N, C-alpha and C positions, 0 to 999 in steps of 0.2 A: 513800549510792549505792552502787549495784546497777553489775556490773562486766561492760558489756557490749561486744559483735564490734561494735565500727565501720566496720573495711569486707577488705575478700579479699582478694586479689590472686594472682597468679598466675605464673608464669615458668620456658619452657624455657634448660637446657643443658646445650652437650658440652666432651669431653675428647677431641678427633676422632683423637689421636693422641698412647698411654700409655696409657688405661685408667685418669685418675686420676682420682676417683669424687668425691677434694675439688673437683677445679678444675670442675668438671660439675656439684656441688652450688649451689657458690658461686658461679661464673655461669648459673646455674636464679635463685637466691633475685636476683642483680643483675639478671634481667632483669623478676623480679616486681616491683620495688624500684622502677625505671625506669618504669615504668608508672602511677603514684603522685606526685598528693602532696600530702600528710594536710593540710585545715585544718581541722576536724573539734574539733579540740585545741582551738584560741586560739578555731572558736566558743565552744568553752564554760568559755574565759577560765579553759584548763591548761595550762600549759607540755605543749613539744611533751615531753618525757624520762616525761611522767606515762603515756605510751603501752607494755602492753605489747605487743610484739611474739610469737606463737605462731607457728615456722616448721616446717613442713613437708615434709620432705623424700623421694623417692623413688625408690633405687635398684635394682640386679637385688644386689646385694651390700650391704648396709646400715649393718654392721660394720665398709666402707671409709672411710668420712666420718666425719672431723677436723670431731665438732660444735661446735669451741671460738675453728675457721677461719672457719666456716659464719656464729657466732652475732656475725663479731666487725665483723662488714661492716654489722651493720645500724646506722644511719646516727642516729637515739635512743628511750629510755624504755630498759625493758630486755627481753629476752628468753631464749625457750628453741629449741631443735630437739630436736626427733624426727622421725628417720628411721627409712621402711621396705621393705616393698619397693616394685617396681614401678623406674619408667625402662625401657631398655633398652643390650644390653650389646649391638655386632657387628663379630663376626668379621670381617678381613684375609679378599682371597679365598683367603693361600697361611697365615693363622692364627697371627700373629707378631707379632699386633696390636691394641685391638681402641677400637671406639670407645666412647664412656660418653652414653649421654643420660639425664636430669637432669629431672628437675618440679621443683615447690617450688610452697605454697602458703604465704600467710603471711596469717596475720590477725593485726588491727589490736587490742586491747582498751585499752580504757579506765574509769575510770569515770563517772558518765555521776548528773548532780547526779538525783534524784529532780524531778518535775513539782510 
């Protein structure tokens, strides 16, 4: 069997007030997951927990994201979270708070039987 990417979903999430990078990242992943309904595992005769999800999160301060908290919302399979520089940080008009915008890409991998 060869591991192949069978789906790629993207999402965006924000923390409007508070500057919480993890909250924005979790919301971005939820947004990506809510856009998908994967039936590929069933079609291949596999359990849904056979998938491996590689999540890439883009935020301005990658070190501020709790990867375990992001991975915890994955409903099936195993997962890994990679955090990279991206997204947006927008200060309010008086510089006392900020909005964080995170982007997420969830790539779903499964071992596909050779034809």
